[in-house]
C-alpha positions as CSV (number, residue, x, y, z in Angstrom):
1,M,28.3,-33.0,-11.4
2,T,26.9,-29.6,-12.1
3,S,28.8,-26.4,-11.7
4,T,25.8,-24.6,-10.2
5,P,26.4,-24.0,-6.5
6,R,24.0,-25.8,-4.1
7,T,23.6,-22.8,-1.8
8,F,23.8,-19.1,-2.5
9,V,24.0,-15.8,-0.7
10,G,23.1,-12.5,-2.2
11,T,21.2,-12.5,-5.5
12,T,20.7,-15.3,-8.0
13,T,18.5,-15.6,-11.1
14,V,17.0,-19.0,-12.0
15,Q,15.0,-20.2,-15.0
16,V,11.4,-21.4,-14.3
17,S,9.3,-23.2,-16.9
18,G,5.6,-22.7,-17.4
19,M,5.0,-19.1,-16.1
20,T,2.8,-17.1,-18.5
21,C,0.6,-14.7,-16.5
22,A,0.1,-12.5,-13.4
23,H,-1.3,-15.5,-11.5
24,C,1.9,-17.4,-12.2
25,E,4.0,-14.5,-11.0
26,R,2.0,-14.2,-7.8
27,A,2.1,-17.9,-7.0
28,V,5.9,-18.2,-7.6
29,T,6.6,-15.0,-5.6
30,E,4.5,-16.0,-2.7
31,E,6.0,-19.5,-2.4
32,I,9.6,-18.4,-2.8
33,S,9.0,-15.5,-0.3
34,R,8.2,-18.2,2.4
35,V,11.7,-19.7,2.2
36,A,13.7,-18.6,5.2
37,G,16.3,-16.0,4.3
38,V,14.6,-14.7,1.2
39,R,14.5,-10.9,1.2
40,S,12.9,-10.3,-2.2
41,V,11.7,-12.1,-5.4
42,A,11.3,-10.6,-8.9
43,V,9.7,-12.5,-11.7
44,D,10.3,-11.7,-15.3
45,L,7.6,-13.5,-17.3
46,A,8.9,-12.6,-20.7
47,R,12.3,-14.2,-19.9
48,G,10.9,-17.0,-17.7
49,T,13.3,-16.0,-14.9
50,V,13.1,-15.4,-11.2
51,T,15.6,-13.3,-9.4
52,V,15.9,-14.1,-5.7
53,D,17.7,-11.9,-3.1
54,V,18.6,-13.5,0.2
55,D,20.2,-12.3,3.4
56,S,21.6,-15.6,4.5
57,A,22.7,-18.8,2.8
58,V,19.7,-20.5,1.0
59,D,19.7,-24.0,-0.5
60,R,18.7,-24.1,-4.2
61,A,16.7,-27.2,-3.3
62,D,14.5,-25.0,-1.1
63,I,13.9,-22.6,-4.0
64,A,13.1,-25.5,-6.3
65,A,10.7,-26.9,-3.8
66,A,8.9,-23.6,-3.5
67,V,8.6,-23.3,-7.3
68,D,7.3,-26.8,-7.4
69,E,4.7,-26.0,-4.7
70,A,3.5,-23.1,-6.9
71,G,3.0,-25.5,-9.7
72,Y,6.1,-24.8,-11.9
73,A,9.6,-26.2,-12.4
74,L,13.0,-24.8,-11.8
75,L,15.2,-25.5,-14.8
76,P,18.8,-26.6,-14.3
């Protein structure tokens, strides 16, 4: 079992593989922004991270699905 919580409230940063350009940043930001409860999304291409701020409990699986929909993969 992983020690990563399934849901989160507040701000969390996740690793995303495959992001290399402004298009990647836009696609990931747009998809994650559609998840209910997400307040803001900040992509750091150099580090391959995405910081997500939410105003209500959000399931990590919903974030992973949004990243997948954008064409990338959330790393464990």
